[in-house]
C-alpha positions in Angstrom: 139.0 114.6 82.8 139.5 111.3 80.7 142.1 111.5 77.7 141.4 108.5 74.5 143.8 108.1 71.7 141.4 106.6 69.0 143.5 104.8 66.4 142.5 102.9 62.9 143.6 101.0 60.0 147.3 100.4 61.7 147.5 97.9 59.1 150.2 95.9 61.1 152.5 99.2 60.7 154.2 98.4 64.3 156.9 101.4 63.7 154.2 104.1 63.3 152.5 102.6 66.6 156.2 103.0 68.3 156.4 106.5 67.6 153.4 107.6 69.9 154.3 104.7 72.7 154.1 107.8 75.2 150.7 108.9 74.0 149.1 105.1 74.5 151.2 105.1 77.8 149.8 108.2 79.7 146.0 107.7 77.8 142.9 106.3 80.4 141.6 104.4 77.3 142.9 103.5 73.9 140.2 102.7 71.2 141.7 101.1 67.7 139.0 100.6 65.0 139.9 98.3 63.1 142.2 97.2 60.2 144.2 95.7 62.0 142.7 94.8 65.2 145.5 92.3 65.7 147.6 95.5 67.0 145.6 95.7 69.9 147.6 93.3 71.8 150.9 94.5 70.7 149.3 98.4 71.9 148.5 96.3 75.5 152.2 96.3 75.8 151.7 100.4 76.3 148.1 100.6 77.7 146.0 97.6 79.1 143.1 99.6 78.5 142.0 98.9 75.0 138.7 98.4 73.0 139.0 96.6 70.0 136.4 97.1 67.0 136.8 94.3 64.2 137.3 95.8 60.0 136.5 94.6 56.9 140.2 93.6 56.7 140.4 91.5 60.4 140.9 88.3 59.3 140.6 86.9 63.1 138.3 88.9 65.1 139.8 90.1 67.9 137.0 93.2 68.9 133.4 93.5 68.6 131.8 95.0 65.6 130.5 98.4 67.1 130.4 99.2 70.9 128.8 102.1 72.7 130.5 103.5 75.8 129.9 106.6 78.5 132.9 108.5 79.7 132.6 111.4 81.7 128.7 111.8 80.4 129.5 111.8 77.1 127.8 108.8 75.4 130.3 107.4 72.2 129.3 105.3 69.2 132.6 103.3 67.9 132.8 101.1 64.5 135.3 100.6 61.6 132.6 102.1 59.2 132.2 99.9 56.2 128.8 99.0 57.4 127.8 102.4 57.0 129.2 103.0 54.3 131.4 105.8 55.3 133.7 106.4 51.9 130.4 107.9 50.4 129.0 109.9 53.6 128.7 109.8 57.0 124.7 109.5 56.8 124.2 106.3 57.5 126.8 106.8 60.8 125.5 109.5 62.4 121.9 108.2 62.0 123.3 105.1 64.0 124.7 107.5 66.7 121.6 109.2 67.2 119.7 106.0 67.3 121.8 104.9 70.0 122.3 108.2 71.7 125.7 108.9 71.2 126.8 113.2 70.7 130.4 111.5 69.9 131.2 108.7 66.1 133.9 107.0 66.1 134.8 105.4 63.0 137.7 104.8 60.4 137.8 102.3 57.0 138.4 105.6 54.5 141.8 106.4 55.9 140.9 110.3 55.8 141.0 111.8 59.0 137.9 114.2 59.8 135.8 115.8 62.4 132.9 117.0 61.9 129.7 117.8 63.6 126.5 117.2 61.7 123.0 117.1 63.3 124.6 117.1 66.7 126.4 114.3 66.5 130.7 114.7 66.5 131.8 112.0 63.8 135.8 111.3 64.0 137.9 109.9 61.9 141.7 109.4 63.2 143.2 108.5 60.0 145.5 105.5 59.1 148.7 104.6 60.6 149.4 102.2 57.5 152.7 102.0 55.9 152.2 103.8 52.6 149.6 107.0 53.7 150.2 110.1 56.1 149.6 108.8 59.6 147.5 110.4 62.1 145.4 109.4 65.1 142.7 111.3 67.6 143.4 112.4 70.7 140.2 113.1 72.7 139.7 114.9 76.1 136.1 114.3 77.2 135.5 116.5 80.8 132.2 117.7 81.9 129.8 115.8 79.2 132.4 118.2 76.8 134.3 116.0 74.1 137.1 117.7 71.9 139.0 116.0 69.4 142.4 116.9 68.0 143.8 114.9 65.2 147.6 114.5 65.3 149.4 113.8 62.6 152.6 111.6 63.2 156.1 112.2 61.3 
């Protein structure tokens, strides 16, 4: 069993990151989906195992544009989402995940948390940790070839 904390759109709000420090510490992996990926270096003080994705508002590109991972038999596609027009539809994102043979697609950009399975792909947006929005992240548990996601609101 592996645990993954998925964050997106932190936009420099390190106070919100501090609130989930214990979760970050105990996770096997942390994925930051961009905007602001530079917060990834801050997150590394809690957990050195961080993967960074570049977002459309990242002036310094510290991560990758998109990645694929295999964890416990689950293929995962991760991107920021802006290149797949996720604010209007998840169709391009789902198609790309399927093209890559991934059953999970992680994305951000819209600041709206969601978890929805479409056409065999579990698409997860952890929401945002920015200062002026309702804050949330995703806690993903992967075991035996299955992924279970929980969107967690942060006070």
